[in-house]
C-alpha positions in Angstrom: 135.7 -34.1 -276.4 133.4 -32.4 -278.9 130.0 -31.7 -277.4 127.5 -32.7 -280.1 124.4 -32.1 -278.0 124.7 -28.3 -277.6 124.5 -27.6 -281.3 120.7 -27.5 -281.7 117.8 -25.9 -280.0 114.7 -27.9 -279.5 112.3 -27.4 -282.4 109.3 -26.9 -280.1 111.1 -24.1 -278.3 112.0 -22.4 -281.5 108.4 -22.7 -282.8 107.1 -21.2 -279.6 109.5 -18.2 -280.2 108.3 -17.8 -283.7 104.6 -17.9 -282.7 105.3 -15.3 -280.0 106.9 -13.0 -282.7 103.7 -13.5 -284.8 101.6 -12.4 -281.8 103.8 -9.4 -281.4 103.1 -8.4 -284.9 99.4 -8.9 -284.3 99.4 -6.4 -281.5 100.2 -3.6 -283.9 96.8 -3.9 -285.7 93.3 -3.7 -284.4 91.5 -5.1 -287.5 93.3 -8.2 -288.9 90.8 -8.4 -291.8 90.2 -4.8 -292.6 89.0 -3.9 -296.1 91.6 -3.4 -298.8 92.6 0.3 -299.2 95.8 2.1 -300.0 96.1 3.2 -296.3 95.9 -0.4 -294.9 97.9 -2.2 -297.6 100.8 -2.6 -295.2 98.5 -4.0 -292.6 97.4 -6.8 -295.0 100.9 -7.7 -295.8 101.8 -8.2 -292.2 98.6 -10.1 -291.7 99.7 -12.4 -294.6 103.0 -13.2 -292.8 101.2 -13.6 -289.5 98.6 -15.9 -290.9 101.2 -18.2 -292.6 103.1 -18.4 -289.3 100.0 -19.3 -287.2 98.6 -21.7 -289.7 95.5 -19.6 -290.6 94.7 -21.2 -294.0 91.5 -19.2 -294.6 93.3 -15.8 -294.2 96.2 -16.9 -296.4 93.8 -18.1 -299.1 91.8 -14.9 -299.0 94.9 -12.7 -299.2 96.4 -14.7 -302.0 93.3 -14.0 -304.1 94.1 -10.3 -303.9 96.4 -9.5 -306.7 98.1 -6.7 -304.9 99.6 -9.1 -302.3 103.3 -10.0 -302.8 103.7 -13.7 -301.7 107.4 -13.2 -301.1 107.1 -10.3 -298.7 109.2 -10.7 -295.5 108.4 -9.7 -291.9 110.2 -6.8 -290.3 111.7 -8.8 -287.5 113.4 -11.9 -289.0 113.2 -11.1 -292.7 111.3 -14.4 -293.3 108.7 -15.0 -296.0 105.3 -16.5 -295.5 106.6 -19.8 -297.1 109.4 -19.8 -294.5 107.0 -19.4 -291.6 104.7 -22.1 -292.9 107.7 -24.4 -293.3 108.8 -23.8 -289.7 105.3 -24.5 -288.4 104.8 -27.6 -290.6 101.6 -26.1 -292.2 101.4 -28.3 -295.3 98.1 -26.8 -296.6 99.5 -23.3 -296.5 102.8 -24.5 -298.1 100.8 -26.1 -300.9 98.8 -22.9 -301.4 101.9 -20.8 -301.7 103.7 -23.2 -304.0 100.8 -23.2 -306.4 101.8 -19.6 -307.1 104.4 -19.4 -309.8 105.8 -16.2 -308.4 106.7 -17.7 -305.0 110.4 -18.2 -304.6 111.0 -21.4 -302.6 114.8 -20.6 -302.1 114.6 -17.3 -300.3 116.7 -17.1 -297.2 115.7 -15.3 -294.1 117.9 -12.6 -292.5 118.4 -14.0 -289.0 119.8 -17.5 -289.8 120.0 -17.4 -293.6 117.9 -20.5 -294.0 115.6 -21.5 -296.8 112.1 -22.9 -296.3 113.5 -26.4 -297.1 116.3 -25.9 -294.6 113.7 -25.0 -291.9 111.5 -27.9 -292.7 114.5 -30.3 -292.5 115.6 -28.7 -289.3 112.2 -29.3 -287.7 111.6 -32.7 -289.2 108.5 -31.8 -291.3 108.6 -34.6 -293.9 105.4 -33.5 -295.7 106.6 -30.0 -296.1 110.0 -31.3 -297.4 108.2 -33.4 -300.0 106.1 -30.5 -301.2 109.1 -28.2 -301.5 111.1 -30.9 -303.4 108.2 -31.2 -305.9 109.0 -27.7 -307.2 111.2 -27.8 -310.2 113.0 -24.6 -309.3 113.9 -25.8 -305.8 117.6 -25.8 -304.8 117.9 -28.7 -302.2 121.5 -28.1 -301.3 121.6 -24.5 -300.2 123.3 -24.2 -296.8 122.3 -21.7 -294.2 124.6 -18.7 -293.6 125.0 -19.1 -289.8 126.4 -22.7 -289.7 126.8 -23.5 -293.4 124.5 -26.6 -292.9 122.5 -27.9 -295.8 119.0 -29.5 -295.4 120.7 -33.0 -295.5 123.1 -32.1 -292.7 120.2 -30.9 -290.5 118.4 -34.2 -291.2 121.5 -36.1 -290.3 122.0 -34.2 -287.1 118.5 -34.8 -286.0 118.4 -38.4 -287.2 115.4 -37.9 -289.5 115.5 -40.8 -291.8 112.5 -39.8 -293.9 113.8 -36.5 -294.8 117.3 -37.9 -295.5 115.8 -40.5 -297.8 113.9 -37.8 -299.8 117.0 -35.6 -300.2 119.3 -38.5 -301.1 117.1 -39.5 -303.9 118.0 -36.3 -305.7 121.2 -36.3 -307.7 121.7 -32.5 -307.1 122.2 -33.2 -303.3 125.8 -33.6 -302.4 126.2 -36.1 -299.5 129.8 -34.9 -298.8 129.2 -31.2 -298.1 130.9 -30.0 -295.0 129.4 -27.4 -292.7 131.3 -24.3 -291.4 131.3 -24.6 -287.6 132.9 -28.0 -287.1 133.5 -29.0 -290.7 131.4 -32.1 -290.4 129.7 -33.9 -293.3 126.2 -35.5 -293.1 127.9 -38.9 -292.5 130.1 -37.5 -289.8 127.1 -35.9 -287.9 125.0 -39.1 -288.2 127.8 -41.2 -286.9 128.7 -38.8 -284.1 125.0 -38.6 -283.0 124.4 -42.4 -283.2 121.8 -42.2 -286.0 122.4 -45.6 -287.5 119.4 -45.4 -290.0 120.7 -42.2 -291.6 124.2 -43.7 -291.7 122.9 -46.6 -293.7 121.0 -44.3 -296.1 124.2 -42.2 -296.7 126.3 -45.2 -297.2 123.9 -46.3 -299.9 125.0 -43.4 -302.1 127.8 -44.5 -304.5 129.4 -41.0 -304.3 129.7 -41.0 -300.5 133.2 -40.5 -299.0 133.2 -42.4 -295.7 136.6 -41.1 -294.5 135.9 -37.3 -294.4 136.9 -36.0 -291.0 135.7 -32.8 -289.4 138.0 -29.8 -289.6 138.1 -29.0 -285.9 139.3 -32.3 -284.3 140.0 -34.4 -287.3 137.6 -37.2 -286.4 136.4 -39.5 -289.1 132.9 -41.0 -289.0 134.5 -44.3 -287.8 136.4 -42.5 -285.0 133.2 -40.7 -284.0 131.4 -44.0 -283.8 134.2 -45.5 -281.7 134.1 -42.7 -279.3 130.4 -43.0 -278.8 130.4 -46.8 -278.7 127.9 -47.1 -281.6 128.5 -50.7 -282.6 125.9 -50.8 -285.4 127.4 -47.7 -287.1 130.9 -49.1 -286.7 129.9 -52.4 -288.3 128.3 -50.6 -291.2 131.4 -48.5 -291.8 133.9 -51.4 -291.4 132.0 -53.5 -294.0 133.3 -51.0 -296.6 136.8 -51.7 -297.9 137.5 -48.0 -298.5 137.1 -47.2 -294.8 140.6 -46.8 -293.1 140.5 -48.3 -289.6 143.8 -46.8 -288.6 143.1 -43.1 -289.3 144.2 -40.9 -286.4 142.4 -37.8 -285.3 144.2 -34.4 -285.2 143.7 -33.3 -281.6 145.1 -36.4 -279.8 146.3 -38.6 -282.6 144.2 -41.6 -281.5 143.0 -44.3 -283.9 139.4 -45.7 -283.7 140.9 -48.7 -281.7 142.7 -46.3 -279.4 139.5 -44.3 -278.7 137.5 -47.5 -278.1 140.1 -48.7 -275.6 140.1 -45.3 -273.8 136.3 -45.2 -273.5 135.9 -49.0 -272.8 133.7 -49.9 -275.7 134.3 -53.7 -275.9 131.9 -54.3 -278.8 133.6 -51.7 -281.0 137.0 -53.2 -280.2 135.9 -56.6 -281.3 134.6 -55.3 -284.6 137.9 -53.4 -285.2 140.1 -56.4 -284.4 138.2 -58.4 -287.0 139.7 -56.2 -289.7 142.8 -57.8 -291.2 144.4 -54.4 -291.9 144.0 -53.2 -288.3 147.1 -52.2 -286.4 146.4 -53.1 -282.7 149.7 -51.6 -281.4 149.5 -48.2 -283.1 150.3 -45.5 -280.5 148.7 -42.1 -280.4 150.7 -39.0 -281.3 149.7 -37.1 -278.1 151.0 -39.4 -275.4 152.6 -42.2 -277.5 150.4 -44.8 -275.7 149.1 -48.0 -277.4 145.5 -49.2 -277.1 146.7 -51.8 -274.5 148.2 -49.0 -272.3 145.0 -47.0 -272.5 142.9 -50.1 -271.6 145.3 -50.8 -268.6 145.3 -47.2 -267.5 141.4 -47.1 -267.4 140.9 -50.6 -266.0 139.2 -52.2 -269.0 139.9 -55.8 -268.4 138.0 -57.4 -271.2 139.5 -55.1 -273.8 143.0 -55.9 -272.5 142.2 -59.6 -272.9 141.0 -59.0 -276.5 144.2 -57.1 -277.4 146.5 -59.7 -275.7 145.0 -62.4 -277.8 146.7 -60.9 -280.8 150.2 -62.1 -281.4 151.5 -58.8 -282.7 150.6 -57.0 -279.4 153.7 -56.6 -277.1 152.7 -56.4 -273.4 156.0 -54.7 -272.5 155.8 -51.8 -274.9 156.0 -48.5 -273.0 155.3 -44.9 -273.9 158.1 -42.6 -274.9 157.6 -39.7 -272.4 157.6 -41.6 -269.1 158.2 -45.2 -270.2 154.8 -46.3 -268.8 154.1 -49.9 -269.6 150.7 -51.6 -269.5 151.5 -53.4 -266.3 152.9 -50.3 -264.7 149.7 -48.4 -265.6 147.5 -51.1 -264.1 149.6 -51.3 -260.9 149.7 -47.5 -260.4 145.9 -47.1 -260.8 145.1 -50.2 -258.8 143.3 -52.2 -261.6 143.6 -55.7 -260.2 141.8 -57.4 -263.1 144.1 -55.9 -265.8 147.2 -56.5 -263.7 146.2 -60.2 -263.2 145.8 -60.7 -267.0 149.2 -59.1 -267.7 151.0 -60.9 -264.9 149.8 -64.2 -266.2 151.6 -63.6 -269.5 154.8 -65.6 -269.8 156.5 -62.9 -271.9 155.7 -60.1 -269.4 158.7 -58.3 -267.8 157.5 -57.3 -264.3 160.7 -55.4 -263.4 160.8 -52.7 -266.2 161.2 -49.3 -264.5 159.7 -46.1 -265.8 162.1 -43.6 -267.4 161.2 -40.6 -265.2 161.2 -41.9 -261.7 162.8 -45.4 -262.1 159.9 -47.1 -260.4 158.8 -50.7 -261.3 155.2 -51.9 -261.3 155.8 -53.2 -257.7 157.0 -49.7 -256.7 153.9 -48.0 -258.2 151.6 -50.5 -256.5 153.4 -50.0 -253.2 153.1 -46.2 -253.5 149.3 -46.5 -254.1 148.9 -49.1 -251.3 147.3 -51.6 -253.7 147.9 -54.8 -251.6 146.2 -57.2 -254.0 148.4 -56.2 -256.9 151.5 -56.3 -254.7 150.6 -59.8 -253.7 150.1 -60.8 -257.4 153.5 -59.5 -258.3 155.3 -61.0 -255.3 154.0 -64.4 -256.2 156.4 -64.3 -259.2 159.9 -65.3 -258.3 161.4 -63.1 -261.0 160.0 -59.9 -259.3 162.8 -58.0 -257.6 161.4 -56.4 -254.4 164.5 -54.2 -254.0 164.5 -52.3 -257.3 163.5 -48.7 -257.6 165.9 -46.8 -255.4 166.6 -43.6 -257.3 167.0 -39.8 -256.6 163.2 -39.7 -256.6 162.7 -42.2 -253.8 163.6 -45.6 -252.4 162.6 -49.2 -252.9 159.0 -50.5 -252.8 159.4 -51.1 -249.0 160.7 -47.6 -248.6 157.6 -46.1 -250.4 155.2 -48.3 -248.5 156.7 -47.2 -245.1 156.8 -43.5 -246.2 153.1 -43.7 -247.3 151.9 -45.6 -244.2 150.8 -48.7 -246.2 151.1 -51.3 -243.4 149.5 -54.1 -245.4 152.0 -53.7 -248.3 154.9 -53.6 -245.8 153.7 -56.9 -244.3 153.6 -58.5 -247.8 157.1 -57.2 -248.7 158.7 -58.3 -245.4 157.5 -61.9 -246.1 159.9 -62.1 -249.0 163.2 -63.7 -248.0 165.2 -61.6 -250.4 163.9 -58.3 -249.1 166.4 -55.7 -247.9 164.6 -54.2 -244.9 167.2 -51.5 -244.2 167.8 -50.2 -247.7 168.4 -46.4 -247.8 167.2 -44.2 -250.6 170.2 -42.5 -252.5 168.9 -38.9 -252.1 168.0 -38.5 -248.5 169.6 -41.6 -247.1 166.5 -42.6 -245.1 165.7 -46.2 -244.3 162.1 -47.5 -244.2 162.3 -47.3 -240.4 163.3 -43.6 -240.5 160.3 -43.0 -242.9 158.0 -44.7 -240.5 159.3 -42.7 -237.5 158.9 -39.5 -239.4 155.3 -40.3 -240.4 154.4 -41.7 -237.0 153.3 -45.1 -238.4 153.6 -47.3 -235.3 152.4 -50.5 -236.9 155.1 -50.3 -239.6 157.8 -49.3 -237.1 156.9 -52.4 -235.0 157.1 -54.7 -238.0 160.5 -53.3 -238.9 161.9 -53.3 -235.4 161.0 -57.0 -235.0 163.7 -57.8 -237.6 167.4 -58.2 -236.6 168.6 -56.8 -239.9 167.1 -53.4 -239.2 169.5 -50.9 -237.5 167.6 -48.4 -235.3 170.5 -46.0 -235.2 171.1 -45.4 -238.9 171.3 -41.7 -239.6 169.8 -40.1 -242.7 171.9 -37.8 -244.9 169.9 -34.6 -245.0 170.0 -33.6 -241.3 171.7 -36.7 -239.9 168.8 -37.7 -237.7 168.2 -41.2 -236.5 164.8 -42.8 -236.3 164.6 -41.8 -232.6 165.5 -38.2 -233.5 162.7 -38.0 -236.1 160.1 -39.5 -233.8 161.1 -37.3 -230.9 161.2 -34.1 -233.1 157.8 -34.9 -234.6 156.3 -35.9 -231.2 155.4 -39.5 -232.3 155.1 -41.0 -228.8 154.1 -44.5 -229.9 157.2 -44.8 -232.2 159.5 -43.5 -229.5 158.2 -46.2 -227.1 158.9 -48.9 -229.7 162.4 -47.6 -230.4 163.2 -47.4 -226.7 162.3 -51.1 -226.3 165.2 -52.0 -228.5 168.3 -52.9 -226.5 170.7 -51.6 -229.1 169.1 -48.1 -229.3 171.4 -45.1 -228.9 169.7 -42.4 -227.0 172.1 -39.5 -227.3 173.1 -39.5 -231.0 173.0 -35.9 -232.1 172.1 -34.9 -235.7 174.9 -33.8 -237.9 173.5 -30.3 -238.9 172.4 -28.8 -235.5 173.9 -31.2 -233.0 170.6 -31.8 -231.2 169.9 -35.1 -229.5 166.5 -36.7 -229.5 165.9 -35.1 -226.0 167.1 -31.8 -227.4 164.6 -31.9 -230.3 161.7 -32.9 -228.1 162.6 -30.2 -225.5 162.9 -27.5 -228.1 159.7 -28.3 -230.0 157.7 -28.9 -226.8 156.7 -32.6 -226.7 156.3 -33.2 -223.0 155.4 -36.9 -223.2 158.3 -37.7 -225.4 160.7 -35.9 -223.0 159.2 -37.9 -220.1 159.8 -41.1 -222.0 163.4 -40.3 -222.8 164.1 -39.2 -219.2 163.0 -42.5 -217.8 166.2 -44.0 -219.3 169.2 -43.4 -217.1 171.5 -43.4 -220.2 169.8 -40.2 -221.6 172.1 -37.3 -221.1 170.2 -34.1 -220.2 173.2 -31.8 -220.4 174.4 -32.3 -224.0 174.8 -29.0 -225.9 173.9 -28.6 -229.5 176.5 -27.3 -232.1 174.7 -24.2 -233.4 173.6 -22.4 -230.2 175.3 -24.4 -227.5 172.0 -25.0 -225.8 171.1 -27.9 -223.5 167.6 -29.3 -223.5 166.9 -27.2 -220.4 168.1 -24.0 -222.2 165.9 -24.7 -225.2 162.8 -25.4 -223.0 163.5 -22.2 -220.9 163.8 -20.1 -224.1 160.7 -21.5 -225.7 158.7 -21.3 -222.5 157.9 -25.0 -222.1 157.2 -25.0 -218.4 156.2 -28.7 -218.2 159.5 -29.8 -219.9 161.5 -27.6 -217.6 159.8 -29.2 -214.6 160.6 -32.7 -216.0 164.2 -31.8 -216.6 164.6 -30.2 -213.2 163.5 -33.4 -211.5 166.6 -35.2 -213.0 169.4 -35.2 -210.3 172.2 -35.1 -212.9 170.8 -32.1 -214.8 173.1 -29.1 -214.6 171.1 -25.8 -214.5 174.3 -23.6 -214.6 175.4 -24.5 -218.2 175.5 -21.4 -220.4 174.9 -21.4 -224.1 176.7 -19.3 -226.6 174.6 -16.3 -225.5 176.3 -16.5 -222.1 173.1 -17.0 -220.3 171.9 -19.7 -218.0 168.4 -21.2 -218.2 167.2 -19.0 -215.4 168.6 -15.8 -217.0 167.1 -16.8 -220.3 163.7 -17.3 -218.8 163.9 -14.1 -216.8 164.9 -12.0 -219.8 162.0 -13.4 -221.8 159.5 -13.0 -218.9 158.7 -16.7 -218.4 157.6 -16.4 -214.7 156.7 -20.0 -214.2 160.1 -21.2 -215.4 161.9 -18.6 -213.2 160.0 -20.0 -210.2 161.1 -23.5 -211.1 164.7 -22.7 -211.7 165.5 -20.2 -208.9 166.0 -22.8 -206.2 168.2 -24.9 -208.6 170.8 -22.4 -209.9 173.9 -22.3 -207.6 175.0 -18.7 -207.5 174.1 -15.8 -209.8 175.4 -12.4 -208.4 172.9 -9.5 -208.6 174.0 -5.9 -209.1 173.6 -5.1 -205.3 175.7 -8.0 -204.3 172.8 -10.1 -203.1 171.9 -13.6 -204.4 169.3 -13.6 -207.2 167.6 -16.4 -205.4 166.6 -14.0 -202.5 163.0 -14.5 -201.7 160.5 -11.7 -201.6 158.1 -11.3 -198.7 155.8 -13.8 -200.4 158.4 -16.5 -200.2 158.9 -16.9 -204.0 161.5 -15.7 -206.5 160.9 -12.0 -207.4 160.5 -11.7 -211.1 160.7 -7.9 -210.8 164.0 -8.3 -209.1 165.2 -10.6 -211.9 164.2 -7.9 -214.5 166.0 -5.2 -212.5 169.1 -7.3 -212.5 168.8 -7.9 -216.3 168.3 -4.2 -217.1 171.6 -3.2 -215.4 173.7 -5.7 -217.1 174.7 -6.9 -220.5 171.6 -9.2 -220.4 169.4 -6.1 -221.0 166.7 -7.0 -223.6 166.7 -5.2 -226.9 163.4 -3.4 -226.1 164.8 -2.2 -222.8 168.0 -1.0 -224.4 166.1 1.0 -227.0 163.9 2.6 -224.3 167.0 3.6 -222.3 168.7 5.2 -225.4 165.5 7.2 -226.1 165.3 8.5 -222.5 169.0 9.6 -222.6 168.6 11.3 -226.0 165.4 13.1 -224.9 167.1 14.3 -221.7 170.0 15.8 -223.8 167.6 17.6 -226.1 165.7 19.1 -223.2 168.8 20.3 -221.6 170.1 22.0 -224.7 166.7 23.7 -225.2 166.8 25.1 -221.7 170.3 26.5 -222.2 169.4 28.2 -225.4 166.3 29.7 -223.7 168.3 31.2 -220.8 170.8 32.8 -223.1 173.8 30.9 -221.9 174.7 29.9 -225.3 174.4 33.5 -226.5 177.3 34.5 -224.2 179.7 32.4 -226.3 179.0 34.3 -229.5 180.8 37.6 -230.5 179.1 40.9 -229.8 177.0 42.5 -232.5 177.5 46.4 -233.0 174.4 48.4 -232.1 174.9 50.9 -235.0 176.9 51.0 -238.2 180.4 52.6 -237.8 180.8 56.2 -238.9 183.4 57.5 -241.4 
């Protein structure tokens, strides 16, 4: 939004700067009132400028009596005349003295800002100086400055100086519709944007005023500016005129005055606008295609929504074009209970309209945000469908509430008799229970598992995991406990992508407590191999170095430690090749028979009565289970040995014997 407070510098700060410049000039001269000679004529001229700036009436009067003084001389810093400096400081006596001279030009611009004395007086709010300047017949009251293109009237409107504005508007040669350069705003536009009601009234008193001129940067009319700022008095003054268009849109966002008032929440301005018979209360903006009612709902302005809904030509179901956002949907998504309550109470409201981008209804948006009060308001209506909204972007309202962990919303939805508690989303095929298991939401999982129509063994589409598989893989111990309490739970269902059972996932990732819970059930199979690697839970735990899980699995009597994966290794061999000493110690007494290179059993004890990890490594290095690092080292040793041998042979001349003899001297003819 246009920042109208950063345009001006405080007059007192400016005046302080000008006085400082005057003091700088004074430092160049030791004798301000030296006798008039040809040598010090320049000194007297600078004194003249300095005296006018500081308000030294006696010095100005004394210097003006000297005929050699040029009253229109400018200083060497800003190129400003004595009259300009006196106007800045508001020194009426000096201004009057200077204007008595017929050779004083009241319209001279300075170099720095290109402002006339009248422009400076209007800028600083010196009404007395303005009156004195306007009394001159040769004054041009409508000269704009060269920096911003602002006339004295525009500066008076910006600063809200009614006295100066009144003086200027009494003159017929002052144009009230002149637009400045920077923003293209007219005096009326600036007064409306800054909230200066008195100046607005003065400007509207001119018969030649154009109240619909917009600025060139954002295309805001004075009425739009008043609506943005919430200036009710200015809006009322403008709306009393028949030539003011209440439906004009700005350029930047395409919002009407009513649209802006709805966005900003200015209830009083909305009331004034709705009193106009030619107002269009449903006119959408061109930026987002949203009506004033949608903006009011989106920002939670309950009173404005009520005012708009009192009009018969306002449709509460009209949605925007880009996403299909309706007023009710906007209120539900943002959690504005008051606006939602007003809209839901309407008989002509359609609470099941989905948006065009995600296919979510207001109930779905409220469920996503966890807005329980709005969900409750919607569910009180019998025509609200709690199962709508399952698209490629997600599932039903219950699905979203379970996925986001909104337990209160889940409770409210499960109270509806027509709810489908096991409805899967079409993209991933997850049920609300799977979502709760994935997120670890125990309270939601408990609510769902209490229902007979919820299947705990449903597999999702993406990986083919059940709720137990997701909970085990994520380490959500509380959800695993709840699922194991169901009599119809299937403990050994593998996923369809990797073939890992819940126990396999927990063992691979390293969730000790989940593994312990699963192993307490006799139906849990600890020997099932996955599809991709052929690993059992024990093989995965041995490979990943999960000593605690290996210990838990080794305590199961039906666990087979001799199963080999696709790599051909057992769990003991895998742990030995990776250097997991603790796991080797646990598995050595369990593995039935693993022949070592020397014919002894790998389970032979060392003198300390424990499995010898060094012996396991020796066994691995002489077999096909040699690690990649060991293999590379062995190749380097062999290659280095060959190079050394060749070097020695060449040094001893053995290789030279294989070459033909070279003649000691060239043959003779």
